[in-house]
C-alpha positions in Angstrom: 200.6 -72.0 50.2 201.4 -69.1 48.3 197.4 -68.9 47.6 197.4 -68.2 51.6 200.1 -65.9 51.4 198.3 -63.9 49.0 194.9 -63.8 50.8 196.8 -63.1 54.0 198.4 -59.7 52.2 195.5 -58.3 51.3 194.2 -57.0 54.6 197.3 -55.2 54.9 197.0 -53.9 51.2 194.2 -52.5 52.3 194.9 -50.7 55.7 198.3 -49.4 53.5 196.1 -47.7 51.0 193.6 -46.4 53.5 196.2 -44.6 55.7 195.2 -41.1 56.8 197.4 -38.2 56.2 198.3 -36.0 59.0 197.9 -31.9 58.0 198.9 -28.8 59.4 195.8 -26.4 60.2 196.5 -22.7 61.1 194.1 -20.0 62.3 193.4 -16.4 61.8 191.1 -14.5 63.9 190.7 -10.9 64.8 189.3 -7.4 63.4 189.6 -5.6 60.8 193.7 -6.0 60.0 193.2 -9.8 60.4 190.2 -9.7 57.8 192.4 -8.1 55.6 191.8 -4.1 54.2 195.1 -4.0 52.3 195.0 -3.2 48.6 196.7 -5.8 46.4 196.9 -4.0 43.3 199.9 -1.8 45.0 202.1 -5.0 45.2 201.9 -5.5 41.0 204.4 -3.0 40.8 206.3 -3.6 44.3 206.2 -7.0 44.0 205.1 -8.7 40.9 206.2 -12.3 42.0 203.8 -12.0 44.9 201.0 -10.5 42.8 200.9 -12.6 40.1 201.2 -16.0 42.5 198.1 -14.7 44.6 196.1 -13.5 41.8 196.0 -17.1 40.4 196.2 -18.8 43.8 198.5 -20.6 46.0 197.2 -24.3 45.8 200.0 -25.9 48.4 197.7 -23.6 50.9 194.0 -24.1 51.2 192.2 -21.6 52.8 188.4 -21.7 54.4 187.2 -18.1 55.7 184.3 -16.3 57.4 184.8 -12.9 57.5 181.3 -12.3 58.1 178.9 -11.3 55.2 181.7 -12.8 53.1 182.3 -16.6 53.1 184.1 -19.6 51.5 183.1 -23.2 53.2 185.2 -25.1 50.9 189.1 -25.1 51.3 190.4 -23.3 48.3 193.5 -22.0 47.2 195.0 -19.0 48.8 194.5 -15.8 46.9 194.1 -12.4 46.9 190.2 -11.4 47.6 189.5 -13.6 50.8 189.6 -10.7 52.8 187.0 -7.6 53.5 186.7 -7.0 50.0 187.7 -8.4 46.8 190.5 -5.8 46.0 192.0 -6.5 49.5 194.1 -9.1 51.2 195.0 -9.7 54.9 198.2 -11.8 56.7 196.9 -15.2 54.8 199.0 -14.1 52.1 202.1 -13.8 53.9 201.3 -16.5 56.0 200.9 -18.7 53.0 204.2 -17.6 51.6 206.1 -18.8 54.6 203.7 -22.2 54.8 204.5 -23.1 50.8 208.0 -22.8 51.3 208.4 -25.8 54.1 205.3 -27.8 53.4 203.9 -29.3 50.3 200.6 -29.2 51.5 198.8 -27.2 54.4 195.6 -25.1 55.4 194.4 -21.9 57.2 191.2 -21.3 58.8 190.4 -17.7 58.7 187.2 -16.3 60.9 187.8 -12.9 61.7 185.1 -10.0 62.1 185.9 -6.0 61.0 185.7 -3.6 64.3 185.1 -6.4 66.7 185.9 -6.0 70.3 187.6 -8.7 72.4 185.9 -8.2 75.6 182.1 -7.5 74.0 182.0 -9.8 71.5 184.5 -12.9 72.0 185.8 -13.0 75.7 185.0 -10.7 78.6 187.5 -10.3 81.5 185.2 -12.5 83.8 185.8 -15.5 81.1 182.4 -15.4 79.9 182.6 -16.9 76.2 180.5 -14.5 73.9 178.2 -14.4 70.9 181.3 -14.4 68.4 183.7 -16.8 70.7 180.9 -19.0 70.0 180.2 -18.5 66.1 183.9 -18.7 65.3 185.2 -21.9 67.4 181.8 -23.7 65.7 183.5 -22.7 62.3 186.6 -23.8 63.3 185.4 -27.6 64.2 183.4 -27.6 60.8 186.4 -26.9 59.0 188.1 -29.8 60.7 185.9 -32.2 60.6 185.7 -31.5 57.1 189.2 -32.3 57.1 188.4 -35.5 58.4 185.8 -36.0 55.9 188.3 -35.4 53.3 190.6 -38.0 54.8 192.7 -36.3 56.9 194.4 -36.0 60.1 194.2 -32.3 61.1 196.7 -30.7 63.4 195.4 -27.2 64.6 199.0 -25.7 64.9 198.4 -22.3 66.4 196.5 -18.7 66.2 197.6 -15.7 64.4 195.2 -13.3 66.7 195.5 -9.8 65.0 193.2 -7.6 67.1 193.1 -4.9 70.0 192.0 -1.8 68.4 188.6 -1.8 69.5 189.8 -2.4 73.4 191.9 0.5 73.3 189.1 2.3 74.8 189.6 3.8 78.6 186.8 1.4 80.0 188.5 -1.6 78.3 192.1 -1.1 78.1 193.2 -2.2 81.5 191.4 -5.5 81.6 193.0 -6.6 77.9 195.4 -8.9 79.0 193.2 -11.0 81.0 190.7 -11.1 78.3 193.3 -11.9 75.9 194.6 -14.6 78.8 190.9 -16.4 78.8 191.0 -16.2 74.8 194.1 -18.2 74.4 193.3 -20.7 77.4 189.5 -21.2 75.7 191.2 -22.2 72.2 193.5 -24.7 73.3 190.4 -26.1 75.5 187.9 -26.1 72.8 189.9 -27.0 70.2 192.1 -29.7 72.1 190.7 -32.8 70.2 192.8 -31.3 67.2 195.8 -29.8 68.4 198.3 -32.6 69.2 201.5 -31.8 70.9 201.7 -27.7 70.7 199.8 -24.5 69.9 201.4 -21.6 69.2 199.4 -18.6 70.0 201.0 -15.5 67.8 199.8 -12.0 68.9 200.9 -8.3 67.2 201.0 -5.1 68.7 198.2 -2.7 67.6 199.7 0.8 66.0 200.5 3.6 67.9 200.3 5.8 65.2 196.9 6.0 64.2 195.0 9.0 65.8 192.0 6.4 66.4 193.5 4.2 69.2 193.2 5.9 72.7 195.6 3.9 74.8 197.6 1.2 72.3 200.3 1.4 74.6 198.3 -0.2 77.8 196.5 -3.0 75.1 200.1 -3.5 73.8 201.5 -4.2 77.0 198.7 -6.6 77.7 199.6 -8.7 74.8 203.2 -8.7 75.9 202.3 -10.2 79.5 200.5 -13.5 78.1 202.8 -13.8 75.6 205.7 -13.4 78.1 204.0 -15.8 80.8 202.9 -19.2 78.1 204.3 -21.3 76.4 204.6 -21.1 73.1 203.4 -17.8 72.9 204.7 -15.0 71.0 203.6 -11.2 70.3 204.7 -9.4 67.2 206.0 -5.8 67.8 205.1 -3.5 65.0 206.1 0.1 65.8 209.6 -0.4 65.6 210.4 -0.6 69.2 213.6 -1.9 69.3 215.7 -4.3 67.1 213.5 -7.0 67.6 210.7 -5.1 66.0 209.1 -4.6 62.5 207.9 -1.6 61.4 204.4 -1.7 59.8 202.9 1.8 58.3 199.5 3.1 57.7 197.7 2.7 54.4 198.1 5.8 52.7 198.3 4.5 49.1 195.4 5.0 47.3 195.9 8.9 47.5 192.7 9.7 49.5 194.7 10.7 52.5 196.1 8.1 55.0 193.7 5.3 56.4 194.8 5.7 60.3 192.5 2.0 61.1 194.8 0.0 58.1 198.1 -1.0 57.2 199.6 -0.3 53.6 200.2 -3.7 51.4 203.7 -3.6 52.0 203.4 -3.8 55.7 200.4 -6.1 55.6 202.7 -8.6 53.8 205.3 -8.4 56.1 203.0 -9.1 59.1 201.8 -11.8 57.4 205.3 -13.5 56.7 206.5 -12.6 60.5 203.0 -14.1 62.0 203.6 -17.6 59.6 207.3 -17.7 61.0 206.5 -17.7 64.3 203.3 -19.9 64.0 205.9 -22.9 62.3 208.2 -22.4 65.5 
């Protein structure tokens, strides 16, 4: 009798031993301020704790990234240099800070292309999927399958979409909101296998302080429209517009004059933390 009981427990033990772990996955997509052009060395004095942690790497948040010509297919600790250059960082640092304060382990998949235009490379106003949308969707799916092969159950919880500068031209700005709506809907549709119960779409205003962007107000209005008219959709106001906004500064830390396209290190860290908080809602 006891012998039969022992053998009857073996399948249960095997099943319990093979139980898969559900893990949260967060996406970063967009152009250069999503890729990351903010200099990490300026945090050494202003934020030494962050500088030390992300020089070494945050093991609690693993990242795989493709920023075109600079990529890592495996999941590795989040750190500086997983950006447009080894000396730079993007929103992944602030996002990782927020995630690691809430979870023992989480994952980021980052697929970005500096200078990329939503309506010529991702999705146009008519809803056509374009080359880099297809490229990054394939990359994200591959990372989800990689996690499955690692014995995980990936749950893609949301995306931080930092883009719009290249669509601020007279020809494209007025249809930016329509194209963003298509982009959001396609992400949910194409990644539905791994989304689960919800998917947060987190967007952010482009800078109104830059001399490069012709119609930032029109682009930002399109972003806000999508956020206001879709569930689990948020848009970060970044120009100090009101009491709900943050205020981001353009990069001038190098002493070589103001960079009118990219954010300084303080602003990028704040942008990432703000996005991370909304991704977790």
